LOKE-191192 format. One record per residue (C-alpha): residue number from 1; residue in three letters; x, y, z. Coordinates in nm, 2 decimals, m for minus. Layout:
BEGIN
num,residuo,c1,c2,c3
NUM,Ala,X,Y,Z
...
END
This chain:
BEGIN
num,residuo,c1,c2,c3
1,Met,2.17,m4.84,m3.86
2,Glu,2.40,m4.55,m3.76
3,Arg,2.17,m4.31,m3.95
4,Arg,1.87,m4.44,m3.76
5,Ile,2.05,m4.40,m3.43
6,Arg,2.16,m4.05,m3.52
7,Arg,1.80,m3.96,m3.60
8,Val,1.67,m4.10,m3.27
9,Gly,1.95,m3.91,m3.09
10,Ile,1.86,m3.58,m3.27
11,Phe,1.49,m3.64,m3.19
12,Leu,1.57,m3.70,m2.82
13,Ile,1.79,m3.39,m2.80
14,Leu,1.50,m3.18,m2.96
15,Cys,1.26,m3.33,m2.70
16,Phe,1.49,m3.22,m2.42
17,Val,1.53,m2.88,m2.57
18,Ala,1.15,m2.84,m2.59
19,Ile,1.11,m2.96,m2.23
20,Phe,1.38,m2.71,m2.12
21,Ile,1.21,m2.42,m2.30
22,Gln,0.87,m2.51,m2.16
23,Leu,1.01,m2.53,m1.81
24,Asn,1.18,m2.19,m1.84
25,Asn,0.85,m2.06,m1.99
26,Ile,0.66,m2.17,m1.68
27,Gln,0.92,m2.10,m1.42
28,Val,1.06,m1.78,m1.55
29,Ile,0.86,m1.61,m1.82
30,Lys,0.51,m1.69,m1.69
31,Ala,0.61,m1.72,m1.32
32,Asn,0.48,m1.37,m1.22
33,Ser,0.15,m1.40,m1.41
34,Leu,0.08,m1.75,m1.27
35,Ala,0.17,m1.63,m0.92
36,Asn,m0.09,m1.35,m0.95
37,Asn,m0.36,m1.54,m1.14
38,Gly,m0.67,m1.56,m0.93
39,Glu,m0.76,m1.89,m1.10
40,Asn,m0.43,m2.05,m0.98
41,Pro,m0.52,m2.30,m0.70
42,Ala,m0.21,m2.19,m0.51
43,Val,m0.32,m1.83,m0.52
44,Gln,m0.66,m1.93,m0.40
45,Gln,m0.51,m2.13,m0.11
46,Val,m0.32,m1.82,0.00
47,Ala,m0.64,m1.61,m0.03
48,Arg,m0.82,m1.85,0.20
49,Thr,m0.55,m1.88,0.47
50,Gln,m0.36,m1.56,0.47
51,Pro,m0.46,m1.19,0.53
52,Arg,m0.48,m0.95,0.24
53,Gly,m0.38,m0.58,0.22
54,Ser,m0.63,m0.31,0.22
55,Ile,m0.74,m0.07,m0.05
56,Leu,m0.80,0.29,0.05
57,Thr,m0.91,0.62,m0.13
58,Gly,m0.68,0.91,m0.17
59,Asp,m0.82,1.07,0.14
60,Gly,m0.77,0.76,0.35
61,Ile,m1.12,0.60,0.35
62,Leu,m1.10,0.22,0.37
63,Ile,m1.26,0.05,0.07
64,Ala,m1.16,m0.31,0.10
65,Ser,m0.99,m0.51,0.38
66,Ser,m0.96,m0.87,0.52
67,Val,m1.10,m0.99,0.84
68,Pro,m1.05,m1.33,1.02
69,Thr,m1.32,m1.59,0.98
70,Asp,m1.37,m1.94,1.11
71,Lys,m1.57,m2.07,0.81
72,Gly,m1.41,m2.41,0.73
73,Ala,m1.08,m2.38,0.53
74,Tyr,m1.12,m2.00,0.51
75,Lys,m0.92,m1.82,0.77
76,Tyr,m0.98,m1.47,0.62
77,Gln,m1.26,m1.31,0.42
78,Arg,m1.26,m1.00,0.21
79,Val,m1.50,m0.73,0.33
80,Tyr,m1.60,m0.40,0.17
81,Asn,m1.71,m0.06,0.30
82,Pro,m2.08,m0.03,0.25
83,Asp,m2.06,0.34,0.19
84,Thr,m1.81,0.32,m0.09
85,Ala,m1.89,m0.02,m0.25
86,Pro,m2.12,0.10,m0.54
87,Leu,m1.89,0.40,m0.60
88,Phe,m1.57,0.20,m0.64
89,Ser,m1.67,m0.16,m0.72
90,Gln,m1.57,m0.14,m1.09
91,Ile,m1.23,0.01,m1.00
92,Val,m1.15,m0.19,m0.70
93,Gly,m1.29,m0.51,m0.85
94,Phe,m1.39,m0.83,m0.68
95,Asn,m1.19,m1.11,m0.51
96,Ser,m1.36,m1.44,m0.59
97,His,m1.22,m1.79,m0.51
98,Ile,m1.40,m1.92,m0.82
99,Tyr,m1.39,m1.64,m1.07
100,Gly,m1.06,m1.49,m0.98
101,Leu,m0.97,m1.12,m0.94
102,Thr,m1.06,m0.80,m1.12
103,Gly,m0.98,m0.43,m1.10
104,Val,m0.72,m0.31,m0.85
105,Glu,m0.76,m0.65,m0.67
106,Ala,m0.61,m0.81,m0.98
107,Trp,m0.36,m0.55,m1.09
108,Tyr,m0.19,m0.51,m0.75
109,Asn,m0.24,m0.87,m0.63
110,Ser,0.13,m0.92,m0.58
111,Asn,0.13,m0.64,m0.33
112,Leu,m0.21,m0.71,m0.17
113,Gln,m0.16,m1.08,m0.11
114,Ser,0.07,m1.21,0.17
115,His,0.43,m1.21,0.04
116,Thr,0.79,m1.19,0.17
117,Arg,0.92,m0.84,0.20
118,Ala,1.26,m0.79,0.03
119,Ala,1.56,m0.78,0.27
120,His,1.74,m0.44,0.28
121,Ser,1.98,m0.51,0.57
122,Leu,2.13,m0.80,0.76
123,Gly,1.88,m0.75,1.03
124,Asp,1.60,m0.81,0.79
125,Leu,1.72,m1.16,0.74
126,Leu,1.67,m1.24,1.10
127,Val,1.30,m1.14,1.13
128,Asn,0.98,m1.25,0.98
129,Arg,0.94,m1.06,0.66
130,Thr,0.59,m1.19,0.56
131,Thr,0.37,m0.89,0.50
132,Thr,0.09,m0.75,0.30
133,Asp,0.08,m0.40,0.13
134,Asp,m0.20,m0.15,0.13
135,Val,m0.29,0.03,m0.20
136,Tyr,m0.39,0.40,m0.19
137,Leu,m0.58,0.53,m0.48
138,Thr,m0.56,0.87,m0.66
139,Ile,m0.94,0.90,m0.62
140,Asn,m1.08,1.11,m0.34
141,Ser,m1.40,0.96,m0.19
142,Gln,m1.59,1.29,m0.19
143,Met,m1.50,1.37,m0.55
144,Gln,m1.61,1.02,m0.66
145,Leu,m1.94,1.06,m0.47
146,Lys,m2.01,1.39,m0.64
147,Val,m1.93,1.25,m0.99
148,Ala,m2.15,0.94,m0.93
149,Ala,m2.43,1.17,m0.82
150,Ala,m2.40,1.38,m1.13
151,Val,m2.39,1.07,m1.36
152,Asp,m2.68,0.90,m1.18
153,Ala,m2.89,1.21,m1.21
154,Thr,m2.88,1.17,m1.59
155,Asn,m3.09,0.86,m1.54
156,Ala,m3.38,1.04,m1.36
157,Ser,m3.60,0.98,m1.66
158,Gly,m3.49,0.62,m1.69
159,Asn,m3.32,0.69,m2.03
160,Ala,m2.96,0.68,m1.92
161,Pro,m2.87,0.34,m1.77
162,Gln,m2.52,0.34,m1.91
163,Ala,m2.38,0.69,m1.85
164,Ala,m2.02,0.75,m1.74
165,Ala,m1.77,1.02,m1.65
166,Val,m1.39,1.04,m1.60
167,Val,m1.19,1.32,m1.44
168,Met,m0.81,1.33,m1.48
169,Asn,m0.52,1.55,m1.38
170,Val,m0.38,1.65,m1.72
171,Lys,m0.03,1.70,m1.59
172,Thr,0.01,1.38,m1.39
173,Gly,m0.24,1.14,m1.54
174,Ala,m0.39,1.07,m1.20
175,Ile,m0.75,0.96,m1.23
176,Glu,m0.94,1.19,m0.98
177,Ala,m1.28,1.02,m1.04
178,Met,m1.41,0.75,m1.27
179,Tyr,m1.77,0.62,m1.25
180,Gly,m2.02,0.45,m1.48
181,Asn,m2.35,0.29,m1.44
182,Pro,m2.48,0.03,m1.42
183,Thr,m2.25,m0.06,m1.13
184,Tyr,m2.28,m0.31,m0.84
185,Gly,m2.27,m0.28,m0.47
186,Leu,m2.19,m0.43,m0.13
187,Ala,m2.42,m0.74,m0.17
188,Thr,m2.25,m0.84,m0.49
189,Leu,m1.90,m0.78,m0.37
190,Gln,m1.96,m0.98,m0.05
191,Gly,m2.14,m1.26,m0.25
192,Leu,m1.84,m1.30,m0.48
193,Ala,m1.61,m1.31,m0.18
194,Ser,m1.83,m1.56,0.01
195,Pro,m1.68,m1.88,0.15
196,Asp,m1.99,m2.05,0.02
197,Ser,m1.93,m2.15,m0.35
198,Asn,m2.30,m2.17,m0.42
199,Val,m2.34,m1.81,m0.31
200,Glu,m2.05,m1.71,m0.53
201,Arg,m2.20,m1.88,m0.83
202,Phe,m2.55,m1.74,m0.77
203,Thr,m2.41,m1.39,m0.73
204,Tyr,m2.19,m1.41,m1.05
205,Ala,m2.48,m1.54,m1.25
206,Ser,m2.71,m1.26,m1.13
207,Leu,m2.47,m1.01,m1.30
208,Asn,m2.55,m1.15,m1.64
209,Pro,m2.18,m1.18,m1.73
210,Ser,m2.24,m1.26,m2.10
211,Ser,m2.48,m0.97,m2.15
212,Ala,m2.36,m0.64,m2.30
213,Ser,m2.54,m0.46,m2.02
214,Ser,m2.36,m0.64,m1.74
215,Pro,m2.23,m0.42,m1.47
216,Leu,m1.91,m0.63,m1.48
217,Val,m1.80,m0.41,m1.77
218,Ser,m1.74,m0.05,m1.67
219,Arg,m1.90,0.21,m1.90
220,Ala,m1.62,0.44,m1.80
221,Phe,m1.32,0.25,m1.93
222,Gln,m1.42,m0.08,m2.07
223,Tyr,m1.71,0.00,m2.31
224,Gly,m1.70,0.21,m2.62
225,Phe,m1.96,0.43,m2.77
226,Leu,m1.98,0.63,m3.10
227,Pro,m1.80,0.96,m2.99
228,Gly,m1.97,1.18,m3.25
229,Ser,m1.85,1.53,m3.28
230,Thr,m1.61,1.51,m2.98
231,Phe,m1.39,1.33,m3.23
232,Lys,m1.37,1.65,m3.43
233,Val,m1.10,1.76,m3.18
234,Val,m0.88,1.48,m3.32
235,Thr,m0.97,1.57,m3.68
236,Thr,m0.89,1.93,m3.62
237,Ala,m0.55,1.83,m3.48
238,Ala,m0.49,1.62,m3.79
239,Val,m0.56,1.92,m4.01
240,Tyr,m0.29,2.13,m3.83
241,Asp,m0.05,1.84,m3.81
242,His,m0.08,1.69,m4.16
243,Asn,m0.24,1.95,m4.40
244,Pro,m0.25,2.30,m4.24
245,Ala,m0.38,2.45,m4.56
246,Leu,m0.71,2.29,m4.50
247,Ala,m0.76,2.51,m4.19
248,Asn,m0.80,2.80,m4.43
249,Val,m1.05,2.64,m4.67
250,Asn,m1.37,2.83,m4.66
251,Phe,m1.64,2.57,m4.70
252,Pro,m1.97,2.69,m4.85
253,Thr,m2.27,2.71,m4.63
254,Gln,m2.45,2.38,m4.68
255,Thr,m2.72,2.17,m4.52
256,Cys,m2.62,1.85,m4.70
257,Ile,m2.34,1.74,m4.93
258,Pro,m2.33,1.45,m5.19
259,Leu,m2.11,1.17,m5.09
260,Pro,m1.85,1.05,m5.34
261,Gln,m1.88,0.68,m5.43
262,Ser,m2.24,0.68,m5.31
263,Asp,m2.59,0.79,m5.41
264,Lys,m2.65,0.92,m5.06
265,Gln,m2.62,1.27,m4.91
266,Leu,m2.45,1.35,m4.58
267,Cys,m2.65,1.61,m4.38
268,Asn,m2.59,1.81,m4.07
269,Tyr,m2.75,1.68,m3.74
270,Gly,m3.12,1.74,m3.76
271,His,m3.16,1.89,m3.42
272,Asn,m2.96,2.20,m3.51
273,Gly,m3.27,2.38,m3.60
274,Pro,m3.65,2.36,m3.53
275,Asn,m3.72,2.24,m3.88
276,Gly,m3.44,1.99,m3.92
277,Pro,m3.08,2.03,m4.03
278,Glu,m2.95,2.38,m4.07
279,Pro,m2.69,2.50,m4.31
280,Cys,m2.34,2.58,m4.19
281,Gly,m2.00,2.65,m4.34
282,Gly,m1.68,2.86,m4.31
283,Thr,m1.32,2.78,m4.21
284,Ile,m1.23,2.55,m3.93
285,Gln,m1.24,2.86,m3.70
286,Gln,m1.62,2.87,m3.75
287,Thr,m1.70,2.50,m3.82
288,Leu,m1.55,2.35,m3.50
289,Pro,m1.74,2.58,m3.26
290,Ala,m2.05,2.53,m3.47
291,Ser,m1.98,2.16,m3.50
292,Cys,m2.06,2.16,m3.87
293,Asp,m2.08,1.80,m3.99
294,Thr,m2.07,1.88,m4.36
295,Ala,m1.75,2.08,m4.33
296,Phe,m1.58,1.81,m4.12
297,Ala,m1.69,1.54,m4.36
298,Gln,m1.51,1.74,m4.63
299,Leu,m1.21,1.79,m4.41
300,Gly,m1.19,1.42,m4.35
301,Met,m1.20,1.34,m4.72
302,Gly,m0.94,1.62,m4.78
303,Leu,m0.71,1.46,m4.52
304,Gly,m0.75,1.11,m4.65
305,Ala,m0.69,0.77,m4.49
306,Val,m0.34,0.78,m4.37
307,Pro,m0.35,1.12,m4.18
308,Leu,m0.69,1.04,m4.02
309,Asn,m0.57,0.70,m3.90
310,Ser,m0.23,0.83,m3.79
311,Glu,m0.38,1.11,m3.58
312,Ala,m0.64,0.88,m3.42
313,Gln,m0.36,0.64,m3.32
314,Ala,m0.15,0.92,m3.19
315,Phe,m0.43,1.00,m2.95
316,Gly,m0.46,0.64,m2.83
317,Phe,m0.71,0.47,m3.06
318,Asn,m0.66,0.11,m3.17
319,Gln,m0.44,0.03,m2.87
320,Leu,m0.46,m0.07,m2.50
321,Ile,m0.46,0.23,m2.27
322,Pro,m0.18,0.16,m2.01
323,Ile,m0.39,0.23,m1.71
324,Asp,m0.33,0.01,m1.40
325,Leu,m0.67,m0.17,m1.44
326,Pro,m0.75,m0.48,m1.65
327,Ile,m0.88,m0.39,m2.00
328,Ala,m0.93,m0.66,m2.25
329,Ser,m0.82,m0.63,m2.61
330,Asn,m1.18,m0.62,m2.73
331,Gln,m1.24,m0.32,m2.50
332,Ile,m1.01,m0.07,m2.68
333,Ser,m1.13,0.24,m2.86
334,Asn,m1.15,0.18,m3.23
335,Phe,m1.09,0.38,m3.54
336,Pro,m1.09,0.24,m3.90
337,Thr,m0.76,0.11,m4.04
338,Val,m0.59,0.27,m4.34
339,Ala,m0.71,m0.03,m4.55
340,Gln,m1.07,0.03,m4.45
341,Leu,m1.04,0.40,m4.53
342,Ile,m0.81,0.42,m4.83
343,Asn,m1.06,0.38,m5.11
344,Asn,m1.37,0.47,m4.91
345,Lys,m1.45,0.84,m4.92
346,Pro,m1.78,0.79,m4.73
347,Ser,m1.60,0.62,m4.45
348,Gln,m1.34,0.90,m4.44
349,Ala,m1.63,1.15,m4.42
350,Tyr,m1.82,0.99,m4.14
351,Ser,m1.51,0.89,m3.94
352,Ala,m1.39,1.25,m3.94
353,Phe,m1.68,1.34,m3.70
354,Gly,m1.69,1.02,m3.50
355,Gln,m1.96,0.82,m3.67
356,Gln,m1.98,0.49,m3.85
357,Asp,m1.70,0.26,m3.74
358,Val,m1.55,0.48,m3.46
359,Asp,m1.61,0.40,m3.10
360,Ala,m1.45,0.54,m2.78
361,Thr,m1.46,0.49,m2.41
362,Ala,m1.51,0.78,m2.18
363,Leu,m1.16,0.73,m2.06
364,Gln,m1.03,0.76,m2.42
365,Met,m1.21,1.08,m2.49
366,Cys,m1.09,1.22,m2.15
367,Leu,m0.73,1.14,m2.27
368,Val,m0.80,1.33,m2.60
369,Ala,m0.90,1.64,m2.40
370,Ala,m0.61,1.59,m2.16
371,Gly,m0.36,1.57,m2.45
372,Ile,m0.48,1.90,m2.60
373,Ala,m0.47,2.05,m2.25
374,Asn,m0.11,1.93,m2.18
375,Gln,0.05,2.08,m2.49
376,Gly,0.00,1.76,m2.69
377,Val,0.14,1.51,m2.44
378,Ile,m0.10,1.25,m2.29
379,Met,0.02,1.13,m1.95
380,Thr,m0.02,0.77,m1.85
381,Pro,m0.35,0.74,m1.66
382,His,m0.33,0.57,m1.33
383,Val,m0.54,0.50,m1.02
384,Met,m0.26,0.40,m0.78
385,Ser,m0.12,0.69,m0.58
386,Ser,0.11,0.50,m0.33
387,Ile,0.16,0.16,m0.17
388,Arg,0.25,0.11,0.19
389,Asp,0.34,m0.21,0.39
390,Ser,0.14,m0.34,0.68
391,Gln,0.35,m0.12,0.91
392,Gly,0.27,0.20,0.72
393,Arg,0.61,0.22,0.56
394,Leu,0.62,0.36,0.20
395,Val,0.68,0.09,m0.06
396,Glu,0.61,0.28,m0.38
397,Thr,0.48,0.62,m0.49
398,Tyr,0.35,0.65,m0.85
399,Thr,0.58,0.85,m1.07
400,Pro,0.40,1.04,m1.35
401,Lys,0.52,0.95,m1.70
402,Pro,0.41,1.04,m2.05
403,Trp,0.23,0.78,m2.26
404,Leu,0.19,0.95,m2.60
405,Thr,0.30,1.26,m2.78
406,Ala,m0.03,1.31,m2.96
407,Thr,0.04,1.64,m3.13
408,Ser,0.27,1.94,m3.11
409,Pro,0.24,2.23,m2.86
410,Leu,0.15,2.46,m3.15
411,Thr,m0.13,2.24,m3.27
412,Ala,m0.26,2.19,m2.91
413,Ser,m0.27,2.57,m2.86
414,Ala,m0.46,2.62,m3.18
415,Val,m0.72,2.35,m3.10
416,Thr,m0.75,2.49,m2.74
417,Thr,m0.85,2.83,m2.89
418,Leu,m1.11,2.67,m3.10
419,Met,m1.25,2.47,m2.80
420,Gln,m1.27,2.79,m2.60
421,Ala,m1.48,2.93,m2.89
422,Val,m1.71,2.63,m2.85
423,Val,m1.79,2.76,m2.50
424,Thr,m1.81,3.13,m2.57
425,Gly,m2.01,3.12,m2.89
426,Gly,m2.05,2.76,m3.01
427,Thr,m2.25,2.45,m2.92
428,Ala,m2.16,2.47,m2.55
429,Ser,m2.24,2.84,m2.51
430,Lys,m2.57,2.77,m2.33
431,Val,m2.43,2.53,m2.07
432,Gly,m2.35,2.82,m1.84
433,Phe,m1.99,2.77,m1.76
434,Pro,m1.87,3.07,m1.55
435,Ala,m1.63,3.28,m1.75
436,Ser,m1.38,3.26,m1.46
437,Trp,m1.33,2.89,m1.52
438,Asn,m1.20,2.96,m1.87
439,Val,m1.33,2.63,m2.01
440,Ala,m1.23,2.47,m2.34
441,Ala,m1.48,2.21,m2.45
442,Lys,m1.64,2.01,m2.73
443,Thr,m1.99,1.87,m2.75
444,Gly,m2.08,1.55,m2.93
445,Thr,m2.42,1.41,m3.05
446,Ala,m2.36,1.07,m3.22
447,Glu,m2.65,0.93,m3.41
448,Thr,m2.70,0.56,m3.31
449,Gly,m2.97,0.30,m3.26
450,Pro,m3.23,0.17,m3.52
451,Asn,m3.24,0.41,m3.81
452,Ala,m3.03,0.66,m3.61
453,Thr,m3.32,0.73,m3.38
454,Leu,m3.11,0.76,m3.07
455,Thr,m2.81,0.97,m2.97
456,Asn,m2.49,0.92,m2.76
457,Asp,m2.46,1.26,m2.59
458,Trp,m2.11,1.36,m2.51
459,Met,m1.90,1.65,m2.38
460,Ile,m1.53,1.67,m2.32
461,Ala,m1.36,1.97,m2.15
462,Phe,m1.06,2.10,m1.96
463,Ala,m1.00,2.41,m1.75
464,Pro,m0.86,2.66,m1.70
465,Ala,m0.76,2.68,m2.07
466,Asn,m0.46,2.91,m1.99
467,Asp,m0.32,2.67,m1.73
468,Pro,m0.51,2.34,m1.75
469,Lys,m0.56,2.13,m1.43
470,Val,m0.82,1.88,m1.51
471,Ala,m0.99,1.71,m1.81
472,Val,m1.33,1.56,m1.79
473,Ala,m1.54,1.34,m2.03
474,Val,m1.91,1.27,m1.99
475,Val,m2.11,1.03,m2.20
476,Val,m2.48,0.97,m2.18
477,Pro,m2.57,0.71,m2.45
478,Asn,m2.89,0.60,m2.62
479,Gln,m3.10,0.91,m2.57
480,Pro,m3.40,1.02,m2.77
481,Gly,m3.30,1.15,m3.11
482,Ser,m3.41,1.50,m3.03
483,Asp,m3.14,1.55,m2.76
484,Thr,m2.79,1.69,m2.80
485,Gly,m2.46,1.66,m2.62
486,Ala,m2.49,2.01,m2.48
487,Glu,m2.84,1.96,m2.35
488,Val,m2.78,1.62,m2.19
489,Ser,m2.42,1.60,m2.09
490,Gly,m2.38,1.98,m2.04
491,Pro,m2.54,1.99,m1.69
492,Pro,m2.34,1.70,m1.54
493,Met,m2.02,1.83,m1.71
494,Lys,m2.08,2.17,m1.54
495,Thr,m2.13,2.01,m1.20
496,Ile,m1.83,1.78,m1.23
497,Leu,m1.59,2.03,m1.38
498,Gly,m1.68,2.28,m1.10
499,Asp,m1.62,2.02,m0.83
500,Ala,m1.29,1.91,m0.99
501,Leu,m1.15,2.26,m1.02
502,Ala,m1.24,2.33,m0.66
503,Ala,m1.07,2.01,m0.55
504,Thr,m0.75,2.04,m0.75
505,Pro,m0.48,2.27,m0.62
END
């Protein structure tokens, strides 16, 4: 009997401990996330009955705000600037009573929603401290407009419905522009913020949320593409970091090479010459500017699984980018694991020049360029510049901070020199960058689609190479197989980089 009573007592104690842990989990550990979850009924009630802070561009243009309304239980409604809605919708996000919050609306919800301001003096305790905060972005409205125009221009033929570009300050991590298409505009934003639940549901369904082509997923920072030869920048850094002797290996001039563990050949990209693939070779000083696939395949196999994977992760692959915007775990940029590479020479070969199982967002490849530009250090990317309360008083200013040390200053300098050679005598030499810009760049033409009949056309760049200010990535995916990164992404890159240099002190 005593043993049974003891067991019952122990069981009851364990139950109380479990309840105590769960209560603490809800009230302490998860309290902040629950308080800011757009699907929380309490949060929705606040959204219906209380005002919400505004979101503004870096140059003070109002993007989103709340206005009083008398529609039933709704006392306030979210409204958006019609001039900026399609430019900023994927960054600002939407504010739906049914589908919750996305973008800046979600990330800075605790500031934007009505909340009690912290007391800093005895006098503060005697006044109403209920307030909302306004979020100011790092992005200038005119720069965003110019980038959007350059990206949208790539779709003039109807072949680029998913192009994207990212511009970042290499020294601070501030995103100066970020845009992808398809996007969505004022009607969608207003529909998702509508007091009429039927309008909300209809609007959301019209976005095809389960489709890979849905504009709910930003092509700039939430969707990955084969990066192609832009990834050779990472492989080149891996050579200098892990096996510098490979930098002096003089690869024979070849059009194709046999792949170990395979009966196939790996050939240079077919558009290099009028009659198909052309031969190339030399040391890395020649093969990066020429973007020689056969040489980089051999460099990849020479490096091996661990150095390739290690360098990719050092530049941010296989992990969430800590930008102040929601990114799901299935939206990270991917590079094969050591286990996938270790006994697979063909995978090492293709991965070394951004093919096969590699994918990257435009933001990720912008960070690669920025890391090389900033002496090997990748700064934390961010879209918030400052936060002010409803009276205009400063609440917070973003403090730049490093995210990753991707490589050494010595390696970054060596790679910069090679990227300059891409512009002066390599695959980007015909883009027409003015010499005064001192551009360092890398092109990319990733073969994709059925039987590799399409290409993802890339370019990443930074300037000026001797004192870098901005890094830019442009991707125009799923183009006809005869196109190249320099031909397709070169013109928008030239436009965007020129505008960015003019706008950056």
